[in-house]
N, C-alpha and C positions, 0 to 999 in steps of 0.2 A: 325287523319283521321276522316272525317265526316261520320256520320251514319244516317240511316233512322229509325225513331221511329214510333211506332203505339201505341197510348195512348187512352184508353177508359175513358170516364168521364172527358173530358178535358175542359169543359166549365167554371169550377170554382174549388175552393178548391185546394187540393193537385194535382189533375190532371192538372189543369191550371199551377200550380207552376212547375211541372215536365216539361210540354211543354215549358213554357217560358224559363226555364233554358237551355233546349236542344237547343232552337232557339238562345238564346244568345251566346251559345258556337259554333254556326255555323252549327248545324245539321238540317236535314229536319224532320218535324214532321207531321204525320197524326193524328189528334185528333178527337175522336168521341164525338158528342154532341146530345142533344135530340131535339133541336129546330132550325129551319132555321135561325132565327135571330142570334142565337149563332154561327152557322156555318159561317155566314158572318163576324162576329166579330173575329172569330178565324182565318179565312183565311187572314184577314187584319193585323194580328200580324206581319207577315213577308212574304209579297207576293212573291211567287215563292218557298218558303220553308215551309210555313204553309198551310196545306190542311185539310179540314174538311169533315167528314162523319156524316150525320144525321143518328143516329143509336140507336135502343133499344136493349141492349145486351141480353135481354131475348128472342129475336128472333134469334134462332140458325142460320137459313139460311141467315139472313141478316148479321150476324157477319162474316160468311164464305165469303159471297159476298164482304163485305167491305175489307177484307184482300186480296182477289183475285184481286180486283180493284187496291189496293195499289201496289201489287207486279207486276201487269201487266202495269199500267199506270205511276207509279212514280219510284219505286225502290224496290229491295228486302228488307224485313224488318230485320234490324240488332238487334233492341231492341224493345220488346213489354212490355208495362206496363198495366196490367189488373187492373185498378183502379176503374171502375164504381161500384157503390153500394150505400147503404144508411143504416142508423141506425134505428132500431126499439126498442122502449122503452115501457115496459109494464110488469106487474107481469104475470108470466106464466099462472096462473089460469084465469086471466082476458083477456088474449090475444087469438085471434081466430085462427082456423086452416087455414083460408084464409090468415091471416097475416104471419104465419110461412112459408107457401108455397111461398108467394110473396117475403119474405126475402131471402129464398134460391134460388129462381129464379134469382134474381139480383146478390146477393153476391157470390153464389157458381156456379150455372149453367152458368151465364153470363161470369164469369171468366174462367170457364172450356172451354166454347165454344171459347173464345179468345185464350187460350193456344193451344187448339186443332187445331185452324185455322192457327196459325203461325208456329207451330212446324214442319210440314213436310218440309217446305222450309229451315228452320234452320238446320234440320237433314241432308238434301241433301247437303247443303253448308258446313256442319261440323263447323258451328259457329253460335253464337247468344246468346242473354241474355234475359231471361224472368223474369220480376218482377211481382209478384202478391201482391197487397196491401191488407193485412189482417188487423190486429189491435192488440194492446196489448190484446184486448178482445179475441183473438185466443189463448192466452197463460195463461190467468188468468180469474177469474170471479168475478162479483159483482151482488147483487140482482137487478132485474128489467131489465136485458138485455138478458134473456135466449135465445131468438130466434137469436139475433145478435151474442152472444157468440157461439151458435151452428153453425151458418154459417161460422164464422171466424175460429173456431176450425177445421171444415171440410176442409176449404181451405188451412189451414196450413198443414194438413196431406196430402192432394192431392199434393200440390206443393213440399213438401219434398220428396215424393215418385217419382214424375216425375223427379226431379233433379237427383235422383240416377239412374233412367233409362236412361237418356239422356246425362249424363256426358261423357260417352264413345264416343259421337259424337261431343264433343267440345262445347256443349250447356250448359250454366249455368242457374240455376233457383234460384231466391232469393225471399223468402217471407218477405215483408216489413211490420213490425208491429208498426205503429205509436201509440203514446200516444194521449193526448189531444192537438190538433192543432187548431190554430185560423182560422177555416173554418166555414161553415154553417152546419156542421154535427149535432151539438146539437141544432140548431135553426130550421129554416123553412124546412130544408131538412130531419129532423127526423120524422118518423111516430110514433105516440104515441097512445097506446090503451086507451080507456076510462076507468076510474075507476068505479068499480061496487061492490067490496067486501070490506066492512069496516074493516074486520079483518087485512088487510094489511096496513091500514092507518099509523100506528106507524112506520112501517119499511120503506114503500116506499114513503110516502108523502115528507119527508125531502130530500130523494135522488132526486126525480123529481124536487123539488124546487131548490136545490143546483145546479143541472145541468143547469137549465134554467137561474139562476142568474149568473153563470160563463160563459155563452155563450158570445163570443166576447172578453173574457179576458183569454183565454186559454194560457198555457205556451208555446206551440210549435209554431215555426215560419215556415210556409210553404216554404219560400225561402230557409231556411237552410236545410229543409228536402230534397228539390230538389238537393241542393249542395251535401248532403250526398249520395244520389242515384248516382249522377254522379261520385263521388269518388269511390264508389263500382264498377261502370262500368269500371273504369280504372284499377281495381285490377286483377291480373292474377289468384288469388285464392279467388274468392268472397264467402261470407257466404251464407249458405242455409237459415239462419234466420237473419234479420237485425231489431233490436229494435230501434225505434227513439223516443227520448225525455227522459229526466231524470225522469219524472213521470212514464213513461212506464218501464224504467229500474228498478225503485224501486218496482212498483207493480208486475211486472212479476217475478222479483227475489224473492220477498216475497211469492207470490202465488206458485211458483214452489218449493220453499223450504218447504212449508207446505205439498205439495204432497209427496215430497221425505221423509219427516219425518214420515208421515202416512204409507207409503209403508214399511219403515224400522221397524216401530212399530208393524206391522202385518206380518212381514216376516216369522216368525215361523209357523203361521197358513197357510200362502201361500204355504209353502213347503210341507204341509201334503196332498196336492191334487194330487201328482205325482204317477204314476205307478213306482215301483222300477226299472223295466227294460225298461222304456220308453226312446225314442230318445230325446236327448237334442239339441234344435235348436242352431245354431251358431249365 
């Protein structure tokens, strides 16, 4: 059965790969882009089934209006993919408050607005699937991406919670956590804070250089990521969290194991903070 997709950030990268795969499979796709030229190119992908909305996802009202137009003029949205966002690289102490606010505006609040806009219709129809593109960076950390990690950890938590709230209505929510994919994420699309504190040179300079050198040679194939998302869409019991890429699997597994080990190591101290007659949460 054909479906109607609403995909943010569809002009390039993973968003374009998701859109192209959905179109290839015969679905209708409304993709949001930032520029009029990109809108024309997107609409030309499959005339009559590919529709473009010029949209800045940090404009809440514009997000809701784009979803309303889609459901009024094209069709009810069956699948939403909140993909728009960008990476910020910089040592925490060197990065500005303006940069962290901008990072959360795009990566968290833009995704939240998208989910909030599509959810009422899905709830009323008792069907639908929401995908939020987070990152392996929402499940593990490395130095130099603190703002990005923070935004993706926040989105992971929001999506997992929403999924538990709306499962009763037949609506699925999946947080998609890609590893390093061959997109422009680490290239021109990444915001980078200027270096200013030499104390961090030994730690961070090699990390920044390695990321720039690897750009364009990443392990992940966007087309295969799109195929994986379509496979999940066809699954009657889809996951709340979908990690994509063997690098993500390795790094997320290692990072979460370290957290589990540390929690276990301090468990005795953890238990000392309870009231003896306190209520135990289920």
